[in-house]
C-alpha positions in Angstrom: 0.0 0.0 0.0 2.8 2.4 0.9 4.6 1.7 -2.4 1.4 2.5 -4.3 0.9 5.9 -2.7 4.6 6.7 -3.0 4.3 6.3 -6.8 1.2 8.4 -7.0 2.7 11.2 -4.9 5.9 11.2 -6.9 4.1 11.5 -10.2 1.9 14.3 -8.8 4.9 16.2 -7.4 6.9 16.0 -10.6 3.9 17.3 -12.6 3.2 20.2 -10.2 4.2 23.7 -11.1 7.5 25.1 -9.9 7.6 27.5 -7.0 9.5 30.0 -9.1 12.9 30.7 -10.5 14.6 30.3 -7.2 17.1 32.9 -5.7 17.2 35.1 -8.8 13.6 36.3 -8.7 12.4 39.2 -6.5 9.2 37.5 -5.3 5.6 38.9 -5.0 3.9 41.1 -2.5 1.1 38.5 -2.2 2.4 35.0 -2.7 -0.8 33.1 -2.9 -2.8 31.4 -4.5 0.0 29.9 -6.6 2.7 29.6 -3.9 3.0 26.2 -2.3 2.4 25.4 1.4 5.5 24.8 3.4 6.0 22.3 6.3 9.3 22.5 8.2 10.1 19.7 10.6 13.2 20.4 12.8 14.4 17.7 15.2 17.2 17.9 17.8 20.6 16.2 17.8 20.2 14.3 14.5 23.5 13.2 12.9 23.1 14.3 9.2 25.4 11.5 8.0 22.6 9.0 8.8 20.7 10.3 5.8 23.2 9.0 3.2 25.6 6.0 2.7 27.2 4.5 4.6 25.6 6.0 7.7 22.2 5.1 6.3 22.9 1.4 6.6 22.8 1.3 10.4 19.2 2.2 11.0 15.9 2.0 9.1 14.6 5.5 8.3 11.8 4.9 5.8 10.4 8.5 5.6 13.8 10.1 5.3 14.5 7.7 2.5 11.2 8.6 1.0 12.2 12.3 1.0 15.5 11.4 -0.5 13.9 9.5 -3.3 11.3 12.1 -4.1 13.2 15.3 -3.3 16.6 16.8 -2.8 19.1 15.9 0.0 22.0 18.0 0.9 25.0 15.9 1.6 27.1 18.6 3.3 24.7 20.6 5.5 25.9 22.1 8.7 24.7 23.8 11.8 26.0 27.4 12.3 26.5 26.7 16.0 26.4 23.1 17.5 24.1 23.8 20.4 20.3 24.3 20.6 19.5 28.0 21.1 22.3 29.6 19.0 21.7 27.2 16.2 18.0 27.9 16.1 18.6 31.6 16.4 20.7 31.4 13.2 17.9 29.3 11.5 15.1 31.7 12.4 17.1 34.9 11.7 19.2 33.9 8.7 22.2 35.4 10.5 25.5 34.0 11.7 25.9 33.5 15.5 28.2 36.5 16.0 25.6 38.7 14.3 22.8 37.6 16.6 25.2 37.5 19.6 23.5 34.2 20.7 26.5 33.1 22.7 24.9 30.3 24.6 21.7 28.4 25.4 20.5 31.3 27.6 21.1 34.1 25.0 19.2 33.9 21.8 17.0 36.3 19.7 14.8 38.9 21.2 11.3 37.5 21.5 10.1 40.3 19.2 12.7 39.6 16.5 11.2 39.4 13.0 11.7 35.8 11.8 11.0 34.3 8.4 7.7 33.1 9.6 6.7 36.6 10.6 7.6 37.8 7.1 5.6 35.1 5.4 2.6 35.9 7.6 2.8 39.5 6.5 2.8 38.4 2.9 -0.4 36.3 3.1 0.7 32.9 4.6 -1.3 31.3 7.4 1.2 30.2 10.0 1.4 27.8 12.9 4.1 26.5 15.2 4.2 23.4 17.4 6.8 21.9 19.7 10.3 22.9 20.4 11.4 26.4 19.3 14.2 27.4 21.6 15.6 30.4 19.7 14.9 33.2 22.1 16.7 34.3 25.2 16.0 33.2 28.8 15.9 29.4 28.6 17.9 26.5 30.2 19.2 25.9 33.7 21.2 28.2 35.9 23.9 25.5 35.9 24.1 25.5 32.1 24.5 29.3 32.1 27.2 29.4 34.8 29.1 26.7 33.1 29.2 28.7 29.9 30.1 31.9 31.6 33.0 30.3 33.6 34.5 28.3 30.8 37.7 30.4 30.8 38.3 29.7 34.4 41.3 27.4 34.7 39.7 24.4 36.4 38.3 21.1 35.3 34.9 20.0 36.6 32.5 17.3 35.4 29.3 19.0 34.3 27.4 16.1 32.8 26.4 12.7 34.0 28.3 9.7 32.5 26.4 8.7 29.4 24.1 5.7 29.9 21.3 3.7 28.3 17.8 2.9 29.5 15.6 0.3 27.9 11.9 0.7 28.9 10.1 -2.4 30.2 7.3 -2.4 27.6 8.9 -4.0 24.6 6.2 -2.9 22.1 6.0 0.7 23.2 6.0 3.0 20.1 5.4 6.4 21.6 8.5 6.6 23.9 9.0 10.4 23.6 5.4 11.2 24.5 5.8 15.0 24.4 7.0 14.9 20.8 4.2 12.6 19.8 1.7 14.9 21.3 3.1 17.8 19.4 3.0 15.7 16.2 -0.6 14.9 16.9 -1.4 18.6 17.4 0.3 19.5 14.1 -1.8 16.8 12.3 -5.0 17.9 13.9 -4.3 21.5 12.8 -3.7 20.3 9.2 -7.0 18.3 9.3 -9.2 20.9 11.1 -7.8 24.2 9.9 -5.2 24.1 7.2 -7.3 22.0 4.9 -9.9 24.8 4.6 -7.5 27.7 4.0 -7.7 29.5 0.7 -4.2 31.0 1.3 -1.0 28.9 1.5 0.2 27.9 5.0 3.5 27.4 6.7 3.7 24.8 9.5 6.6 24.3 11.8 7.0 21.2 14.0 9.9 21.1 16.5 10.9 17.7 18.0 13.1 17.1 21.0 14.3 13.7 19.8 16.8 12.3 19.4 18.3 14.5 22.1 19.3 12.4 25.1 16.9 12.3 28.1 17.5 13.9 31.5 19.3 11.6 34.0 18.6 11.3 37.7 19.2 14.6 39.5 21.6 13.1 42.0 24.7 10.9 42.0 27.0 10.4 39.0 24.3 10.4 36.3 23.3 14.0 36.4 22.2 16.1 33.4 20.8 14.9 30.0 23.0 11.9 29.4 20.5 9.0 29.1 19.8 7.3 25.7 16.3 6.0 26.2 14.2 3.8 24.0 12.1 0.6 23.6 12.8 -2.7 22.0 10.4 -1.7 19.2 12.8 1.0 18.0 15.9 -1.0 18.8 14.8 -3.6 16.2 15.1 -0.9 13.5 18.9 -0.8 14.2 21.4 -3.0 12.5 23.5 -3.8 15.5 26.3 -5.5 13.5 26.7 -2.4 11.3 27.4 -0.1 14.3 30.9 1.3 14.1 33.0 1.6 17.2 34.7 4.9 16.9 38.5 5.2 17.2 39.7 7.4 20.1 43.0 9.2 20.5 44.8 8.5 23.8 43.9 11.1 26.5 47.5 12.4 26.5 47.3 13.1 22.7 43.9 14.8 22.5 43.7 18.4 21.4 43.4 20.5 24.7 39.9 21.7 23.9 38.8 18.2 23.1 40.2 17.0 26.4 38.3 19.7 28.3 35.1 18.8 26.5 35.6 15.1 27.2 36.3 15.7 30.8 33.4 18.1 31.5 31.1 15.6 29.7 32.3 12.9 32.1 33.8 10.8 29.3 37.4 10.4 30.3 36.8 7.3 32.3 36.9 3.7 31.1 34.1 2.5 28.6 33.8 -1.0 27.4 33.1 -1.7 23.7 29.7 -3.0 24.7 28.8 0.3 26.5 29.9 2.3 23.5 28.0 0.2 21.1 24.8 0.2 23.2 24.9 4.0 23.5 25.2 4.3 19.7 22.5 1.7 19.2 20.1 3.4 21.5 20.8 6.8 19.8 20.1 5.3 16.4 16.8 3.8 17.8 15.8 7.3 18.9 16.5 8.5 15.4 14.2 5.8 14.1 11.4 7.2 16.3 12.1 10.7 15.0 11.7 9.4 11.5 8.4 7.9 12.3 7.0 11.3 13.5 8.2 12.9 10.3 6.4 10.1 8.5 3.1 10.9 10.4 3.3 14.4 9.0 4.0 13.2 5.4 1.2 10.6 5.7 -1.3 13.2 6.9 -0.4 15.6 4.1 -1.0 12.7 1.6 -4.3 11.7 3.2 -5.5 15.3 3.0 -4.4 15.7 -0.7 -2.0 18.4 0.4 1.3 16.7 -0.3 1.5 17.5 -4.0 1.1 21.2 -3.2 3.3 21.4 -0.1 7.1 21.7 0.1 8.3 19.6 3.1 11.7 20.4 4.7 13.4 18.3 7.3 16.5 19.3 9.2 18.0 19.4 12.8 19.6 22.0 14.9 22.9 20.0 15.3 24.1 16.4 15.5 25.1 14.0 18.3 28.6 12.7 18.9 27.3 9.4 20.4 30.8 8.6 21.8 32.8 9.7 18.8 36.0 11.5 19.8 35.3 10.3 23.4 32.3 12.5 23.8 28.5 12.5 23.7 26.2 15.4 23.1 27.2 18.2 20.7 29.3 21.4 21.3 31.9 20.2 18.8 32.9 20.9 15.2 33.4 17.3 14.5 31.1 15.8 11.9 28.9 13.9 14.2 28.1 17.1 16.1 28.1 19.7 13.3 26.7 17.8 10.3 22.9 18.0 10.0 20.3 16.4 7.8 18.7 18.7 5.2 16.1 17.3 2.8 13.5 19.1 0.7 10.7 17.7 -1.4 7.6 19.1 -3.0 6.3 20.9 -6.1 9.2 22.0 -8.4 11.9 20.4 -6.3 14.2 17.9 -8.1 13.6 14.3 -7.2 16.3 11.9 -6.2 19.0 14.6 -6.2 22.0 14.6 -3.9 23.7 18.0 -3.6 27.3 18.0 -2.6 27.6 21.7 -2.0 28.3 22.9 1.5 25.2 24.7 3.0 24.1 25.6 6.5 21.0 26.4 8.6 21.2 30.2 7.9 20.0 29.2 4.4 16.6 28.2 5.8 15.5 31.9 6.1 16.1 32.9 2.5 14.8 29.6 1.2 11.5 30.0 3.0 11.1 33.5 1.6 12.1 32.4 -1.9 9.5 29.6 -1.8 6.9 32.2 -1.1 8.1 34.6 -3.7 9.1 37.3 -1.2 12.0 39.6 -1.9 15.1 38.6 0.1 16.7 41.1 2.5 20.2 42.1 1.6 21.7 41.6 5.1 21.2 37.8 5.4 24.1 35.5 6.0 22.4 32.7 4.2 21.4 31.9 0.6 18.3 30.4 -0.9 18.6 26.7 -1.5 16.1 26.7 -4.4 18.8 27.2 -7.0 20.4 24.0 -5.8 17.2 22.0 -5.6 14.6 23.6 -8.0 13.8 22.1 -11.3 14.1 25.5 -12.8 17.9 25.4 -12.5 19.7 22.9 -14.7 22.9 24.7 -15.5 25.4 23.3 -13.0 27.9 26.1 -13.6 25.4 28.8 -12.7 24.3 26.8 -9.6 27.9 26.7 -8.3 28.0 30.5 -8.3 24.7 30.9 -6.4 26.1 29.8 -3.0 29.5 30.4 -1.6 31.8 27.4 -1.5 32.2 27.6 2.3 30.1 27.6 5.5 30.8 29.1 8.9 30.0 27.6 12.3 30.8 29.0 15.7 30.5 27.9 19.3 30.7 30.0 22.4 28.9 28.0 25.1 29.6 25.4 27.8 31.8 22.2 27.7 34.3 24.0 25.5 36.9 26.3 27.0 37.5 28.5 24.0 35.4 30.2 21.4 35.5 27.9 18.3 35.2 28.7 14.6 34.8 26.2 11.8 35.3 27.0 8.1 34.1 24.1 6.0 35.0 24.0 2.3 34.8 21.4 -0.4 37.7 19.3 1.0 38.9 21.0 4.1 37.6 21.6 7.6 39.6 24.3 9.4 38.9 24.9 13.1 40.3 28.0 14.9 40.1 28.9 18.5 39.9 32.0 20.7 42.3 34.6 19.5 43.9 32.4 16.9 47.2 32.2 18.8 46.7 30.9 22.3 45.2 27.6 21.2 46.4 25.5 18.3 44.1 25.2 15.3 42.9 22.0 13.7 42.8 21.1 10.0 41.2 17.9 8.6 41.1 16.7 5.0 37.7 15.1 5.0 38.3 13.5 1.6 41.0 11.2 3.0 40.2 11.4 6.8 36.4 11.4 7.2 36.6 10.4 10.8 38.8 13.4 11.6 41.5 11.5 13.4 44.6 13.3 12.1 45.1 17.0 12.6 47.3 18.2 9.7 47.4 21.9 10.5 51.2 21.9 11.0 51.8 19.5 8.2 50.2 21.8 5.6 51.0 25.3 6.9 50.1 26.9 3.5 46.6 25.5 3.6 46.2 26.4 7.2 47.3 30.0 6.6 45.1 30.3 3.5 42.0 29.1 5.4 42.7 31.2 8.4 42.9 34.3 6.2 39.7 33.3 4.5 38.0 32.8 7.9 39.3 36.2 9.1 37.8 37.8 5.9 34.4 36.4 7.0 34.6 37.1 10.7 37.1 39.0 12.9 37.2 36.0 15.3 39.8 37.3 17.8 37.5 40.3 18.3 34.4 38.2 18.7 36.2 35.9 21.2 37.2 39.0 23.3 33.6 40.2 23.2 32.3 36.8 24.4 34.9 36.8 27.2 33.7 40.2 28.3 30.1 39.2 28.1 30.7 36.0 30.2 32.3 38.0 33.0 29.6 40.7 33.0 26.8 38.0 33.2 28.6 36.1 35.9 29.0 39.2 38.0 25.3 40.1 37.6 24.3 36.6 38.6 26.6 36.5 41.6 25.3 39.8 42.8 21.7 38.6 42.4 22.1 35.7 44.8 24.0 37.7 47.4 25.2 35.8 50.5 23.9 32.5 49.2 26.5 32.5 46.4 28.9 29.9 47.9 26.1 27.4 48.5 24.4 27.9 45.2 27.5 27.6 43.0 28.7 24.6 44.9 25.5 22.7 44.1 25.3 23.1 40.4 25.8 20.2 38.0 29.5 20.1 38.9 28.7 19.6 42.6 30.5 16.2 42.9 33.9 17.7 42.0 33.3 21.2 43.4 32.4 20.0 46.9 35.8 18.2 47.2 37.7 21.6 47.1 35.2 24.4 47.2 37.6 27.1 48.3 40.0 26.2 45.5 37.4 26.7 42.8 35.9 29.8 44.3 39.4 31.3 44.4 40.0 30.4 40.8 36.8 32.3 39.9 37.9 35.3 42.0 41.3 35.4 40.1 39.5 35.2 36.8 37.3 38.2 37.7 40.2 40.3 38.7 40.9 40.9 35.0 37.4 42.2 34.4 37.2 45.7 33.1 33.8 47.4 33.5 33.3 49.3 30.2 30.9 51.8 31.9 33.6 52.8 34.5 36.2 53.1 31.8 33.9 55.4 29.8 33.4 57.6 32.9 37.2 57.7 33.5 37.7 58.8 29.9 35.1 61.5 30.2 36.9 62.9 33.3 40.2 62.9 31.4 38.6 64.8 28.5 37.3 67.5 30.8 
């Protein structure tokens, strides 16, 4: 039955009119009635390499495979910041992280910021959002914020629980992540009860929390969101024998930033191969459950005769390391963390096309407006993806010139003790840190070293220098790093003042409590020393004014 409707849908989609001439057109003031509907499904923590070979062999993802067969998949899509809020801020604003100044999971866009959805609504689209958004300021725990603010303090403290797995007792349970399923149901009900009757086109957003790890118990070693949780139903979708055990560098040979990340994520201890394989298997099972929710949306669109006039986009805010490079979670520029899925299908979108060009999540904003025929703002960091995926563009040479041959990703949050900048080109991945001098850079040739095990920055100094110059032409990263350091101190001081005399007790009992409570005076003293270098810009301004007069 599924194969039958797949054939029908594919034929209908190919016969449908194109959304327009992609990024070259200026768009219309009112996009409807000819503009297509748009559905954007964004999951969390989904490794983009699972959407193409060989990663696709490890877990069954039928609806991602359906989108691949009947749409365009981007083989080299990246997050602009490998952590939830900054990544989503880039996606909803179309701007790089240093432009939104979304430095961590607490600092995102202003709630009144004009997103692509706001623009589409102004141009006649009916809009609706369900599920995880997480692109505005003010979210996440106090612990998460303090860890980010104090990352430059020279101490090492475990901030996460040791990664673990948990198999629920009910073997046949399908709806493991109940919150995501409820939001998926809400989105489908909206399609059935409201969207179906609209005369204007609509844009629907569904945000999923999966396959993000689940919270762990709030006491003891397993503290934080370090539990990979699923049922036997989803584990059966995983090809256990195909699971790859990642290679690890010895702790003594790790890049210093990687060592800090591994330590704060509680991953420097001993792990058996069985533990590692289970963590990866459970993660892949969580990806299978994510795929099923995407499938429910696709099936609902088909049942309502909306699929042939709706562009469906699937992506994720970042990936998941799942024990690669001796880490779980994200906050890294390695492929497992930074590489995201990006698939588009619908009227006018090329079927069964794999695009090798490097693209990133800031491209979502201009793509959404381009689909709607809305003129694109000149200040965006991203580029429309329609020229790379639309049937209107067949000249490959022209397509190459419609998107720069590089992407930028940045990270300024917790679990990494230096601002991090990644420039990804056709062959190379260059990673610079902090001011570009105090921390050694990394260079990987992904064509010969896809697992990123050999840093060749010193072996190829000409390439390293060229890519660093290119990176500096895009972003003055030493200046940005200094701004983040200043911000971190300002925010920490404000927080410290806000809790007054209870400061010592509160800071000792954050997620790092197990290590902190062993030597509380030592760690408080380290913070005091760090704050001594803080220079209040307001006081300096007043001093300068006095000198002038």
